[in-house]
MDAnalysis code that builds the backbone (N, CA, C; Angstrom):
import MDAnalysis as mda
import numpy as np

u = mda.Universe.empty(759, n_residues=253, atom_resindex=np.repeat(np.arange(253), 3), trajectory=True)
u.add_TopologyAttr("name", ["N", "CA", "C"] * 253)
u.add_TopologyAttr("resid", np.arange(1, 254))
u.add_TopologyAttr("resname", ["MET", "LEU", "ASP", "GLY", "VAL", "ARG", "PRO", "ASP", "ALA", "ILE", "GLU", "ALA", "ALA", "ASN", "CYS", "PRO", "SER", "LEU", "ASN", "ALA", "LEU", "ARG", "SER", "ARG", "GLY", "ALA", "SER", "THR", "MET", "CYS", "ALA", "ARG", "SER", "VAL", "MET", "PRO", "CYS", "ILE", "THR", "LEU", "PRO", "CYS", "HIS", "THR", "SER", "ILE", "PHE", "HIS", "SER", "VAL", "PRO", "PRO", "THR", "ARG", "HIS", "GLY", "ILE", "THR", "SER", "ASN", "ASP", "TRP", "HIS", "PRO", "MET", "ALA", "ARG", "PRO", "LEU", "PRO", "GLY", "LEU", "VAL", "ASP", "LEU", "ALA", "GLY", "ASN", "PHE", "ALA", "MET", "LYS", "THR", "ALA", "PHE", "PHE", "TYR", "ASN", "TRP", "GLU", "PRO", "LEU", "ARG", "ASP", "LEU", "ASN", "ARG", "PRO", "GLY", "SER", "LEU", "GLY", "PHE", "SER", "PHE", "PHE", "ARG", "ASN", "THR", "ALA", "TYR", "GLN", "LEU", "ASP", "GLY", "ASP", "ASP", "GLU", "LEU", "ALA", "HIS", "GLU", "ALA", "ALA", "ARG", "HIS", "ILE", "PRO", "ALA", "ASP", "ARG", "PRO", "ASP", "PHE", "THR", "PHE", "LEU", "TYR", "PHE", "GLY", "THR", "VAL", "ASP", "SER", "SER", "GLY", "HIS", "VAL", "PHE", "GLY", "TRP", "MET", "SER", "LYS", "GLU", "TYR", "LEU", "ALA", "GLN", "LEU", "GLU", "ARG", "VAL", "ASP", "SER", "LEU", "LEU", "GLY", "SER", "VAL", "LEU", "SER", "ALA", "LEU", "PRO", "ALA", "ASP", "TYR", "THR", "VAL", "ILE", "VAL", "GLN", "ALA", "ASP", "HIS", "GLY", "GLY", "HIS", "ALA", "ARG", "ILE", "HIS", "GLY", "GLU", "ASP", "ILE", "PRO", "GLU", "ASP", "MET", "THR", "VAL", "PRO", "TRP", "ILE", "ALA", "ALA", "GLY", "PRO", "GLY", "ILE", "LYS", "ALA", "GLY", "HIS", "GLU", "ILE", "ALA", "SER", "SER", "VAL", "SER", "LEU", "LEU", "ASP", "THR", "ALA", "PRO", "THR", "ILE", "ALA", "ARG", "VAL", "LEU", "GLY", "LEU", "THR", "PRO", "HIS", "ALA", "HIS", "TRP", "GLU", "GLY", "LYS", "ALA", "VAL", "GLU", "GLU", "ILE", "PHE", "ALA"])
u.atoms.positions = np.array([
    [32.796, 4.613, -92.434],
    [31.661, 4.850, -92.232],
    [32.256, 6.626, -93.391],
    [31.356, 6.747, -93.470],
    [31.052, 8.268, -94.377],
    [30.804, 9.375, -93.687],
    [31.744, 10.264, -94.018],
    [31.277, 11.301, -92.539],
    [30.736, 12.297, -93.507],
    [29.601, 12.838, -93.232],
    [29.296, 14.160, -93.936],
    [28.234, 13.634, -95.478],
    [28.065, 12.573, -95.402],
    [27.653, 11.560, -96.876],
    [25.772, 11.922, -96.631],
    [25.236, 13.167, -97.576],
    [23.676, 13.064, -97.836],
    [23.092, 12.329, -99.009],
    [21.850, 11.509, -98.514],
    [22.245, 10.889, -99.428],
    [21.487, 11.036, -100.474],
    [20.916, 12.564, -101.251],
    [20.773, 13.025, -102.211],
    [22.032, 13.015, -102.688],
    [23.134, 12.669, -102.770],
    [24.483, 12.913, -102.760],
    [25.613, 12.266, -103.835],
    [24.556, 10.993, -102.771],
    [25.416, 9.268, -104.018],
    [24.469, 9.422, -105.168],
    [23.271, 9.977, -104.483],
    [22.343, 10.160, -106.316],
    [22.800, 11.459, -107.095],
    [23.552, 12.307, -106.427],
    [24.172, 13.184, -107.650],
    [25.153, 13.108, -108.264],
    [26.193, 12.400, -107.349],
    [27.651, 11.862, -108.095],
    [27.676, 10.707, -108.602],
    [28.670, 10.022, -109.408],
    [28.480, 8.652, -109.746],
    [29.339, 7.820, -108.538],
    [28.360, 6.806, -108.157],
    [28.686, 6.394, -107.241],
    [28.347, 4.892, -107.135],
    [29.317, 4.339, -108.766],
    [28.829, 2.686, -108.872],
    [29.320, 1.868, -107.876],
    [30.419, 1.590, -106.716],
    [30.242, 1.406, -105.571],
    [29.299, 1.340, -104.141],
    [29.031, 2.057, -104.077],
    [28.016, 2.147, -103.167],
    [26.845, 1.498, -103.892],
    [26.683, 2.142, -105.034],
    [24.735, 1.682, -105.715],
    [25.087, -0.028, -105.975],
    [26.132, -0.605, -106.256],
    [25.846, -2.267, -106.218],
    [26.122, -2.638, -105.098],
    [26.353, -2.149, -103.649],
    [26.266, -2.634, -102.810],
    [24.942, -2.606, -102.019],
    [24.273, -1.083, -102.561],
    [23.106, -1.321, -102.685],
    [21.982, -2.017, -103.331],
    [22.221, -2.822, -104.355],
    [21.419, -3.575, -105.126],
    [22.025, -5.369, -105.212],
    [23.050, -4.745, -103.537],
    [23.160, -6.736, -103.283],
    [22.811, -6.698, -102.233],
    [22.188, -5.669, -101.416],
    [22.112, -5.547, -99.895],
    [20.612, -5.129, -99.119],
    [20.663, -4.124, -98.538],
    [19.816, -3.666, -97.975],
    [20.006, -2.671, -97.267],
    [18.914, -1.734, -98.029],
    [19.151, -0.579, -97.606],
    [18.032, 0.934, -97.104],
    [18.912, 1.833, -96.705],
    [17.739, 3.341, -97.035],
    [18.171, 4.606, -97.032],
    [17.650, 5.375, -97.760],
    [18.266, 6.426, -97.945],
    [17.868, 7.967, -96.710],
    [16.670, 6.953, -96.281],
    [16.192, 7.781, -94.809],
    [16.310, 7.847, -93.130],
    [18.003, 7.167, -93.041],
    [18.095, 7.152, -91.602],
    [18.674, 7.658, -90.990],
    [17.995, 8.750, -89.864],
    [18.404, 9.151, -88.805],
    [19.508, 9.653, -87.812],
    [20.139, 10.943, -88.230],
    [20.895, 11.049, -87.169],
    [20.723, 11.445, -85.762],
    [21.654, 12.325, -85.013],
    [20.985, 12.475, -83.518],
    [21.529, 14.365, -83.910],
    [20.939, 14.593, -82.627],
    [20.776, 16.082, -82.671],
    [22.323, 15.430, -81.466],
    [23.663, 16.746, -81.688],
    [23.909, 17.846, -82.307],
    [24.125, 16.627, -82.882],
    [24.037, 17.425, -84.218],
    [24.592, 16.005, -85.671],
    [25.816, 16.787, -85.817],
    [26.937, 16.366, -84.794],
    [28.187, 16.892, -85.611],
    [28.944, 15.918, -84.739],
    [30.196, 15.383, -85.912],
    [30.962, 13.914, -85.989],
    [31.244, 13.197, -84.733],
    [31.440, 13.445, -83.505],
    [32.063, 12.829, -82.445],
    [30.524, 12.856, -81.594],
    [29.885, 13.270, -80.964],
    [28.073, 13.207, -80.650],
    [27.922, 12.396, -81.692],
    [28.095, 12.088, -82.841],
    [27.765, 11.591, -83.539],
    [27.827, 9.746, -83.473],
    [28.977, 9.791, -83.225],
    [29.534, 8.412, -83.505],
    [30.195, 8.352, -82.450],
    [30.222, 8.963, -81.083],
    [29.789, 8.241, -79.547],
    [28.414, 7.065, -79.398],
    [27.455, 8.046, -80.169],
    [26.081, 7.680, -80.244],
    [25.582, 6.544, -80.790],
    [26.380, 6.057, -82.197],
    [27.275, 4.891, -83.288],
    [27.214, 3.933, -82.449],
    [28.081, 3.889, -82.005],
    [29.251, 2.833, -80.382],
    [28.740, 2.480, -79.665],
    [28.239, 3.413, -78.808],
    [26.911, 2.865, -77.367],
    [25.635, 2.919, -77.432],
    [25.023, 3.187, -78.563],
    [23.228, 3.067, -78.726],
    [22.739, 4.392, -77.808],
    [23.132, 5.150, -77.564],
    [21.989, 5.545, -76.873],
    [22.512, 7.293, -77.732],
    [21.307, 7.845, -76.877],
    [21.736, 9.646, -78.330],
    [22.789, 10.177, -76.896],
    [23.463, 11.650, -77.381],
    [23.602, 12.496, -76.700],
    [22.912, 13.263, -75.292],
    [22.059, 13.060, -75.087],
    [21.024, 13.342, -74.648],
    [21.652, 12.448, -73.386],
    [21.923, 11.135, -73.370],
    [22.512, 9.667, -72.155],
    [23.786, 9.717, -72.518],
    [24.701, 10.327, -73.485],
    [26.526, 9.565, -73.322],
    [26.899, 11.603, -72.580],
    [25.810, 11.944, -73.305],
    [26.582, 13.662, -72.422],
    [27.423, 14.687, -73.157],
    [27.829, 13.889, -74.564],
    [29.125, 13.710, -76.081],
    [28.239, 15.428, -76.760],
    [28.424, 16.651, -76.762],
    [27.546, 17.611, -77.059],
    [28.357, 18.398, -78.183],
    [29.822, 18.092, -77.930],
    [30.326, 18.481, -78.970],
    [31.578, 17.881, -79.417],
    [32.519, 18.651, -80.586],
    [33.324, 17.354, -80.883],
    [34.892, 17.649, -80.122],
    [35.094, 18.597, -78.711],
    [35.433, 18.273, -77.554],
    [34.910, 16.665, -76.760],
    [35.970, 15.769, -76.622],
    [35.952, 14.069, -75.079],
    [35.638, 14.700, -74.405],
    [35.238, 13.951, -73.534],
    [34.812, 14.183, -71.896],
    [34.360, 12.417, -71.441],
    [35.228, 11.968, -70.213],
    [34.233, 11.150, -69.821],
    [32.978, 11.013, -69.240],
    [31.628, 10.364, -70.129],
    [30.404, 9.406, -69.632],
    [30.377, 10.021, -68.192],
    [29.217, 10.730, -67.756],
    [29.016, 10.428, -65.913],
    [28.451, 9.679, -65.271],
    [27.274, 8.859, -66.411],
    [27.126, 7.202, -66.411],
    [27.946, 6.966, -67.356],
    [29.072, 6.126, -67.486],
    [29.906, 5.118, -68.360],
    [28.530, 4.397, -68.541],
    [28.983, 3.847, -70.312],
    [28.204, 2.384, -70.577],
    [29.796, 1.938, -71.501],
    [28.977, 1.122, -72.035],
    [29.752, -0.129, -72.752],
    [29.795, 0.267, -74.275],
    [30.721, -0.088, -74.977],
    [30.382, 0.645, -76.421],
    [30.588, -0.919, -77.068],
    [30.262, -0.760, -78.195],
    [30.305, -1.771, -78.977],
    [31.749, -2.760, -79.466],
    [32.705, -2.066, -79.754],
    [34.656, -2.327, -79.338],
    [34.494, -3.297, -78.195],
    [33.796, -2.350, -76.467],
    [34.197, -2.548, -75.385],
    [33.046, -4.370, -74.815],
    [32.321, -4.755, -75.905],
    [31.935, -5.901, -75.773],
    [32.779, -6.996, -76.465],
    [32.906, -6.318, -77.532],
    [33.396, -7.572, -77.979],
    [34.842, -7.706, -77.644],
    [35.148, -6.829, -77.159],
    [36.395, -6.678, -75.726],
    [36.860, -8.082, -74.830],
    [35.519, -7.870, -74.799],
    [35.214, -8.683, -73.440],
    [35.032, -10.282, -73.577],
    [34.892, -10.358, -75.244],
    [34.746, -11.662, -75.631],
    [36.063, -12.015, -76.580],
    [36.869, -11.507, -76.337],
    [38.170, -11.897, -76.958],
    [37.868, -11.987, -78.645],
    [37.191, -10.681, -79.257],
    [37.490, -10.533, -80.477],
    [37.991, -10.380, -80.888],
    [39.203, -10.171, -82.255],
    [39.787, -8.992, -82.839],
    [38.930, -8.178, -83.382],
    [39.324, -6.304, -82.978],
    [38.781, -6.047, -84.079],
    [39.858, -4.730, -84.527],
    [39.317, -3.915, -84.762],
    [40.428, -2.961, -85.387],
    [39.948, -1.439, -86.182],
    [40.667, -0.968, -86.426],
    [40.517, 1.414, -86.721],
    [40.797, 1.323, -87.558],
    [40.562, 1.954, -88.647],
    [41.087, 2.707, -89.574],
    [41.106, 4.827, -89.626],
    [41.253, 5.142, -89.257],
    [40.588, 6.504, -89.080],
    [40.914, 7.649, -89.944],
    [41.230, 9.037, -89.726],
    [42.319, 9.774, -89.577],
    [41.388, 11.278, -89.507],
    [40.440, 10.545, -88.386],
    [40.127, 11.810, -87.623],
    [39.952, 12.249, -85.542],
    [41.480, 13.201, -85.170],
    [42.175, 12.117, -84.224],
    [41.177, 12.020, -83.175],
    [40.226, 12.474, -83.032],
    [39.059, 12.449, -81.641],
    [38.518, 11.096, -81.745],
    [38.564, 10.428, -82.485],
    [37.656, 9.119, -82.714],
    [38.128, 8.239, -82.116],
    [39.678, 8.361, -81.344],
    [40.208, 6.993, -80.682],
    [39.418, 7.287, -79.159],
    [38.848, 8.365, -78.632],
    [38.047, 8.130, -77.724],
    [36.824, 7.089, -77.790],
    [36.466, 6.457, -78.590],
    [34.994, 5.690, -78.884],
    [35.136, 4.355, -77.833],
    [36.475, 3.664, -77.598],
    [36.730, 3.119, -76.824],
    [37.772, 3.570, -75.665],
    [36.983, 2.377, -75.026],
    [37.300, 2.229, -73.516],
    [39.146, 1.691, -73.919],
    [40.478, 2.027, -73.252],
    [41.732, 1.468, -73.419],
    [41.417, 0.003, -72.666],
    [42.211, -0.807, -73.469],
    [42.364, -2.163, -73.429],
    [41.332, -3.101, -74.100],
    [40.939, -1.747, -75.197],
    [39.298, -3.883, -75.975],
    [40.073, -3.385, -76.805],
    [40.444, -2.345, -78.036],
    [40.983, -2.106, -79.470],
    [41.806, -2.874, -79.742],
    [41.397, -3.854, -80.386],
    [43.262, -5.211, -81.101],
    [44.291, -4.714, -81.849],
    [43.856, -3.274, -83.043],
    [44.752, -2.496, -83.675],
    [44.128, -1.668, -84.442],
    [45.155, -0.776, -84.431],
    [44.870, 0.478, -84.699],
    [45.506, 1.337, -86.202],
    [45.372, 1.801, -86.699],
    [46.191, 2.463, -87.746],
    [45.608, 3.747, -88.206],
    [45.937, 5.244, -87.513],
    [45.761, 6.596, -87.559],
    [46.852, 7.430, -88.306],
    [45.869, 8.448, -88.919],
    [47.046, 8.572, -89.427],
    [46.200, 10.641, -89.683],
    [46.732, 11.478, -89.766],
    [45.933, 12.826, -89.262],
    [45.736, 13.663, -90.794],
    [45.221, 12.547, -91.366],
    [44.873, 13.241, -93.121],
    [43.329, 13.549, -93.091],
    [42.834, 14.133, -92.919],
    [40.682, 14.114, -92.840],
    [41.304, 15.093, -93.737],
    [41.800, 16.209, -93.487],
    [41.907, 17.628, -94.852],
    [42.244, 17.691, -95.445],
    [42.595, 16.592, -96.238],
    [43.695, 16.461, -97.512],
    [43.212, 15.476, -98.908],
    [42.588, 15.986, -99.477],
    [41.899, 15.687, -100.947],
    [42.656, 13.818, -101.007],
    [43.727, 13.459, -100.672],
    [44.006, 12.333, -100.755],
    [43.854, 11.542, -99.387],
    [43.521, 12.020, -97.853],
    [43.637, 11.598, -96.879],
    [43.150, 10.907, -96.629],
    [41.968, 9.876, -97.872],
    [41.355, 8.667, -97.320],
    [42.215, 7.430, -98.037],
    [43.005, 7.590, -98.949],
    [43.890, 6.679, -99.777],
    [44.611, 5.764, -99.120],
    [44.764, 6.431, -98.060],
    [46.238, 5.709, -96.755],
    [45.424, 4.882, -96.419],
    [44.410, 5.000, -96.008],
    [43.221, 4.083, -94.947],
    [42.958, 3.595, -95.326],
    [42.481, 3.267, -96.941],
    [42.236, 2.330, -97.821],
    [42.897, 0.819, -97.916],
    [43.987, 1.517, -98.704],
    [45.385, 0.804, -99.060],
    [45.262, -0.277, -98.082],
    [45.631, 0.299, -96.274],
    [46.404, -0.350, -95.271],
    [44.865, -0.958, -95.049],
    [43.506, -0.968, -95.129],
    [42.633, -2.170, -94.851],
    [42.302, -2.334, -96.011],
    [42.762, -2.409, -96.665],
    [42.177, -3.129, -97.459],
    [43.923, -4.705, -97.447],
    [44.348, -4.475, -96.845],
    [45.901, -4.551, -96.896],
    [45.546, -5.754, -95.657],
    [45.556, -5.171, -94.240],
    [45.338, -5.431, -93.130],
    [44.387, -6.396, -92.901],
    [42.734, -6.193, -93.460],
    [41.384, -7.196, -93.046],
    [41.680, -8.468, -94.021],
    [41.837, -8.944, -94.963],
    [41.586, -10.088, -95.590],
    [43.413, -11.176, -94.756],
    [44.196, -10.481, -94.495],
    [45.244, -11.045, -93.549],
    [44.984, -11.610, -91.995],
    [44.334, -9.868, -91.882],
    [45.048, -10.439, -90.021],
    [43.020, -11.379, -89.973],
    [41.940, -10.859, -90.640],
    [40.869, -11.195, -90.293],
    [40.221, -10.649, -89.091],
    [40.566, -9.725, -88.722],
    [39.434, -9.610, -87.301],
    [37.903, -9.170, -88.104],
    [37.444, -9.910, -86.509],
    [35.946, -9.725, -86.042],
    [35.011, -8.633, -85.940],
    [35.833, -7.658, -85.848],
    [34.801, -6.180, -85.899],
    [35.831, -5.392, -86.800],
    [35.855, -4.354, -88.068],
    [36.954, -3.320, -88.366],
    [35.568, -1.656, -88.998],
    [36.219, -1.358, -88.476],
    [35.947, -0.051, -88.394],
    [36.732, 1.050, -89.563],
    [36.149, 0.493, -90.214],
    [36.977, 1.986, -91.602],
    [36.000, 3.415, -91.606],
    [36.901, 4.434, -91.581],
    [36.024, 5.963, -91.623],
    [36.564, 6.030, -92.428],
    [36.110, 7.674, -93.341],
    [36.165, 7.991, -94.323],
    [35.970, 9.747, -94.121],
    [37.030, 10.428, -93.980],
    [37.168, 11.686, -93.469],
    [37.099, 12.293, -94.879],
    [37.301, 12.761, -95.566],
    [37.734, 13.783, -96.894],
    [35.991, 14.234, -97.022],
    [35.364, 13.484, -97.219],
    [34.227, 13.977, -97.778],
    [33.018, 15.712, -96.774],
    [33.445, 15.146, -95.608],
    [32.800, 16.109, -94.452],
    [34.298, 16.977, -95.097],
    [34.420, 16.918, -94.896],
    [36.071, 18.296, -95.111],
    [35.653, 18.468, -95.994],
    [35.453, 18.515, -97.659],
    [35.390, 19.309, -99.134],
    [33.842, 20.025, -97.968],
    [33.501, 19.202, -97.407],
    [31.914, 20.160, -97.240],
    [32.014, 21.690, -96.410],
    [32.877, 21.450, -95.712],
    [33.206, 22.423, -94.641],
    [34.477, 23.547, -95.649],
    [35.183, 22.764, -96.590],
    [35.391, 23.844, -97.395],
    [34.989, 24.722, -98.998],
    [34.308, 23.103, -99.497],
    [33.749, 23.745, -101.054],
    [32.157, 23.976, -100.806],
    [31.769, 23.631, -99.952],
    [30.019, 23.604, -99.308],
    [29.325, 22.128, -99.951],
    [28.629, 22.024, -99.120],
    [27.669, 20.507, -99.699],
    [26.909, 20.985, -100.357],
    [27.348, 19.367, -101.245],
    [26.689, 19.778, -102.379],
    [27.476, 19.939, -103.841],
    [28.641, 20.533, -103.747],
    [29.082, 21.542, -104.515],
    [30.196, 20.557, -105.825],
    [30.287, 21.321, -106.568],
    [30.741, 19.944, -107.325],
    [32.313, 19.249, -107.402],
    [32.740, 20.501, -106.193],
    [34.247, 19.681, -104.761],
    [33.571, 18.912, -103.799],
    [32.593, 18.861, -103.692],
    [32.373, 17.942, -102.876],
    [32.191, 16.059, -103.470],
    [30.966, 16.859, -104.445],
    [30.995, 15.493, -104.963],
    [31.492, 14.866, -105.604],
    [32.336, 15.609, -106.335],
    [33.805, 14.689, -106.887],
    [34.832, 14.207, -105.469],
    [34.729, 14.131, -104.055],
    [35.780, 14.245, -103.516],
    [34.747, 12.623, -103.101],
    [33.328, 12.929, -103.390],
    [32.253, 11.918, -102.877],
    [32.899, 10.064, -103.681],
    [32.379, 11.220, -105.060],
    [33.344, 9.772, -106.226],
    [34.643, 9.940, -106.744],
    [35.645, 10.320, -105.677],
    [37.191, 9.682, -104.755],
    [36.475, 8.963, -103.234],
    [36.070, 8.856, -103.335],
    [36.221, 8.183, -101.801],
    [35.447, 6.693, -101.991],
    [34.237, 7.006, -103.079],
    [33.337, 5.941, -103.634],
    [34.346, 4.744, -104.544],
    [35.358, 4.972, -105.061],
    [36.753, 4.245, -105.918],
    [37.267, 3.540, -104.488],
    [37.330, 4.584, -104.292],
    [38.322, 3.846, -102.970],
    [37.558, 2.868, -101.538],
    [36.282, 2.819, -101.277],
    [35.382, 1.880, -101.095],
    [34.998, 0.415, -101.680],
    [35.496, 1.231, -102.906],
    [35.270, -0.716, -104.200],
    [36.153, -0.946, -103.566],
    [37.575, -0.798, -103.550],
    [38.932, -1.328, -103.382],
    [38.851, -2.062, -102.054],
    [38.191, -1.643, -101.358],
    [38.484, -2.147, -99.964],
    [36.608, -3.302, -100.108],
    [36.089, -3.442, -100.567],
    [35.251, -4.145, -100.704],
    [35.079, -5.186, -101.658],
    [36.259, -4.618, -102.541],
    [36.658, -5.713, -103.436],
    [38.386, -6.612, -102.945],
    [38.521, -6.703, -101.798],
    [39.558, -7.164, -101.665],
    [38.775, -7.783, -100.095],
    [38.000, -7.715, -99.535],
    [36.898, -8.647, -98.276],
    [36.928, -9.868, -98.569],
    [37.113, -11.001, -97.137],
    [36.451, -12.096, -97.901],
    [35.421, -12.237, -97.718],
    [34.935, -13.018, -98.803],
    [33.421, -13.075, -98.935],
    [32.895, -13.609, -97.640],
    [33.097, -13.795, -96.671],
    [31.833, -14.342, -95.220],
    [31.809, -12.982, -94.938],
    [32.746, -11.950, -94.998],
    [31.933, -10.439, -94.105],
    [31.261, -9.864, -94.884],
    [30.597, -9.659, -93.236],
    [29.210, -8.549, -93.857],
    [29.437, -6.744, -93.762],
    [29.030, -5.991, -94.781],
    [29.537, -4.534, -94.810],
    [28.167, -3.577, -94.239],
    [28.909, -2.568, -93.541],
    [27.811, -1.637, -93.610],
    [28.197, -0.423, -93.659],
    [27.145, 0.281, -94.541],
    [28.254, 1.510, -95.195],
    [27.301, 2.788, -94.264],
    [27.455, 3.492, -93.669],
    [26.262, 4.173, -93.164],
    [27.024, 5.880, -93.529],
    [26.093, 7.250, -92.871],
    [27.458, 8.492, -92.808],
    [26.733, 8.729, -91.020],
    [27.423, 9.435, -90.581],
    [26.852, 10.433, -89.401],
    [25.930, 11.396, -89.196],
    [26.399, 12.194, -90.392],
    [25.232, 13.330, -90.820],
    [25.547, 13.747, -92.056],
    [24.843, 14.735, -91.955],
    [24.506, 15.185, -93.379],
    [25.624, 17.008, -93.456],
    [24.877, 17.432, -94.037],
    [25.291, 18.852, -93.785],
    [24.378, 20.215, -94.863],
    [24.561, 21.429, -95.174],
    [24.629, 22.141, -96.133],
    [24.906, 23.579, -96.061],
    [24.785, 24.213, -96.788],
    [26.027, 25.293, -97.165],
    [27.692, 25.279, -96.805],
    [28.234, 25.160, -95.835],
    [29.535, 24.755, -95.241],
    [29.474, 24.439, -94.536],
    [28.106, 23.825, -93.443],
    [28.311, 23.626, -92.311],
    [26.988, 22.354, -91.828],
    [27.072, 22.021, -90.746],
    [26.226, 21.054, -90.768],
    [26.095, 21.301, -88.470],
    [24.543, 20.354, -88.040],
    [24.348, 20.899, -87.075],
    [22.866, 20.573, -86.963],
    [22.209, 20.989, -87.126],
    [20.955, 21.738, -86.680],
    [20.282, 20.464, -87.795],
    [18.881, 20.711, -86.857],
    [17.912, 19.720, -87.456],
    [16.670, 20.326, -88.075],
    [17.745, 19.878, -89.358],
    [16.625, 20.042, -90.459],
    [17.424, 19.301, -91.881],
    [16.661, 18.118, -92.541],
    [16.774, 17.156, -93.165],
    [18.246, 17.010, -93.441],
    [18.654, 18.409, -94.266],
    [19.612, 18.282, -94.861],
    [21.001, 17.403, -94.189],
    [20.751, 17.711, -92.942],
    [21.321, 18.026, -91.909],
    [21.646, 16.187, -91.050],
    [19.952, 16.174, -91.298],
    [19.911, 14.504, -90.026],
    [19.309, 13.274, -90.751],
    [19.752, 13.845, -91.988],
    [18.780, 12.247, -92.666],
    [20.558, 11.741, -93.627],
    [20.274, 10.574, -93.276],
    [22.074, 9.664, -93.700],
    [21.772, 8.847, -94.472],
    [22.266, 8.010, -95.559],
    [22.508, 7.048, -95.925],
    [22.810, 6.152, -95.126],
    [22.424, 4.292, -94.737],
    [22.317, 3.094, -94.029],
    [22.458, 1.527, -95.088],
    [23.435, 1.272, -94.885],
    [23.507, 0.403, -96.215],
    [23.698, -1.162, -95.507],
    [23.525, -2.295, -95.579],
    [24.207, -3.259, -95.426],
    [23.995, -4.576, -96.379],
    [25.012, -5.571, -96.732],
    [25.339, -6.166, -97.575],
    [26.301, -7.945, -97.092],
    [25.764, -8.750, -97.050],
    [26.682, -10.159, -96.378],
    [26.275, -10.323, -96.725],
    [26.102, -11.750, -96.561],
    [25.782, -12.671, -95.890],
    [24.688, -12.996, -95.367],
    [23.444, -13.395, -95.594],
    [21.985, -13.885, -94.742],
    [21.187, -12.105, -94.832],
    [21.856, -11.263, -95.477],
    [21.391, -9.957, -95.578],
    [20.644, -10.129, -97.344],
    [19.326, -9.512, -97.291],
    [18.496, -9.333, -98.511],
    [18.980, -8.596, -99.423],
    [18.415, -9.207, -100.314],
    [19.787, -8.401, -101.953],
    [18.527, -7.533, -102.171],
    [19.418, -6.299, -102.403],
    [18.180, -5.400, -103.309],
    [17.095, -4.898, -102.483],
    [17.027, -5.019, -100.612],
    [16.213, -4.437, -100.357],
    [16.019, -2.745, -100.052],
    [15.267, -2.493, -100.132],
    [14.830, -1.088, -99.520],
    [14.012, -1.197, -97.305],
    [14.676, -1.392, -96.838],
    [13.986, -0.735, -96.135],
    [13.023, 0.285, -95.535],
    [11.902, -0.400, -94.904],
    [10.836, 0.206, -94.757],
    [10.697, 0.621, -93.675],
    [11.242, -0.066, -92.111],
    [11.338, 0.377, -90.782],
    [12.250, 1.968, -90.905],
    [12.237, 2.514, -90.064],
    [12.834, 3.341, -89.426],
    [14.036, 3.328, -88.835],
    [15.281, 4.002, -89.460],
    [16.236, 3.187, -89.399],
    [17.608, 4.596, -88.286],
    [17.875, 3.829, -87.230],
    [18.549, 5.844, -86.487],
    [20.487, 5.262, -86.154],
    [21.244, 6.315, -86.108],
    [22.703, 5.286, -86.089],
    [22.537, 4.781, -84.708],
    [21.684, 5.103, -83.660],
    [21.298, 4.231, -82.030],
    [21.238, 2.670, -82.696],
    [20.710, 2.312, -84.116],
    [20.691, 0.771, -84.009],
    [21.679, 0.239, -84.721],
    [23.018, 1.054, -85.450],
    [23.974, 0.310, -85.821],
    [25.106, -0.960, -84.924],
    [25.124, -0.587, -83.272],
    [25.360, -1.583, -82.826],
    [25.173, -2.422, -82.510],
    [23.373, -2.227, -82.120],
    [22.580, -3.576, -81.768],
    [22.507, -4.016, -83.603],
    [22.665, -4.330, -84.324],
    [22.595, -4.464, -85.591],
    [24.346, -5.156, -85.773],
    [25.346, -4.293, -85.951],
    [26.277, -5.339, -85.828],
    [26.338, -6.606, -84.373],
    [26.035, -6.401, -83.644],
    [26.195, -7.260, -82.117],
    [25.248, -8.786, -82.845],
    [24.292, -8.295, -83.802],
    [23.169, -9.585, -83.893],
    [24.349, -10.068, -84.627],
    [25.320, -9.357, -85.324],
    [25.597, -10.190, -86.900],
    [27.430, -10.919, -85.900],
    [27.015, -10.391, -84.794],
    [28.361, -10.810, -84.479],
    [27.885, -12.189, -83.337],
    [26.743, -12.392, -82.863],
    [26.505, -13.119, -82.047],
    [26.338, -12.084, -81.083],
    [26.501, -11.989, -80.065],
    [26.321, -10.806, -79.304],
    [25.248, -10.191, -78.737],
    [25.225, -10.452, -77.106],
    [23.813, -10.033, -76.700],
    [23.763, -8.691, -76.117],
    [23.299, -7.703, -76.460],
    [23.738, -6.112, -76.583],
    [23.891, -5.665, -75.426],
    [24.073, -4.873, -75.116],
    [23.940, -4.726, -73.631],
    [22.384, -3.578, -73.299],
    [22.376, -4.022, -71.895],
    [20.969, -4.053, -71.831],
    [20.683, -2.220, -71.924],
    [21.670, -1.294, -71.763],
    [21.211, 0.053, -72.111],
    [21.692, 0.955, -72.949],
    [21.784, -0.135, -73.754],
    [21.171, 0.072, -75.576],
    [20.009, 0.014, -75.451],
    [19.551, 1.271, -75.978],
    [18.479, 2.671, -76.512],
    [17.507, 1.630, -78.260],
    [19.125, 1.204, -79.029],
    [18.720, 1.386, -80.379],
    [18.265, -0.217, -80.058],
    [18.019, -0.297, -81.703],
    [16.954, -1.909, -81.960],
    [18.208, -3.122, -83.401],
    [18.187, -3.838, -82.928],
    [19.184, -4.569, -84.253],
    [17.268, -4.088, -85.377],
    [17.989, -3.904, -86.933],
    [17.373, -3.826, -88.230],
    [17.424, -4.926, -88.671],
    [16.532, -5.872, -87.742],
    [15.974, -6.773, -87.513],
    [15.227, -7.464, -89.573],
    [14.753, -6.141, -90.063],
    [14.129, -6.095, -91.319],
    [14.383, -6.540, -92.355],
    [16.367, -6.316, -92.365],
    [16.891, -6.337, -93.291],
    [17.556, -8.588, -93.275],
    [17.170, -9.121, -92.518],
    [17.861, -10.464, -92.628],
    [17.127, -11.083, -93.162],
    [18.090, -12.000, -94.308],
    [17.186, -13.075, -94.998],
    [16.164, -14.335, -93.997],
])
């Protein structure tokens, strides 16, 4: 997860890792976020494949769902799959129900310029050694730079370039049989996000790995709700009956 990364930022910055991933995989620069397009509602939708009108998380303050449903990690945990989280924004701990997550690495560093560095180092070390079935790696500093300096500012683009390099170090450490999905949760404008405008609502979505089409531009529409069903398909899991997204079948060779 590249929090707060706009698709046009990837074009404006020097992002060799992301561009190489697009070349060897399937991608769209026109995926859609959800409203309100802020971090915790977006991530709850990504992991539970329902919009905020269904899960009820409409701010960055978590509260229990009125009508709970399992998320991706909960589903994987039911089948004794190994799961891992690496993140530096604390509210993301509520994306999974207690008992479902196998490994967690957290450091409260999302508002530091070097705040993603340790996450990348730990993920590159842990994943090849432990080989989890599913790993969530969250980079939070590009979003923070947008809030401090402004989206598409030189500082924002410089931070994206730093994170692109970190992403490259993780990708190079992954075993060859891993499938990777890289996406953002929302974009931003000025120093904010959360509005129903293209700058906030349009996000990149990239998939690569065994069985994924190479150099493919996704023609069908893609939503945040489609990420969990797509990952479930890769893992051989049946999506929960109440999930509203669909696997992005077009990406599979």
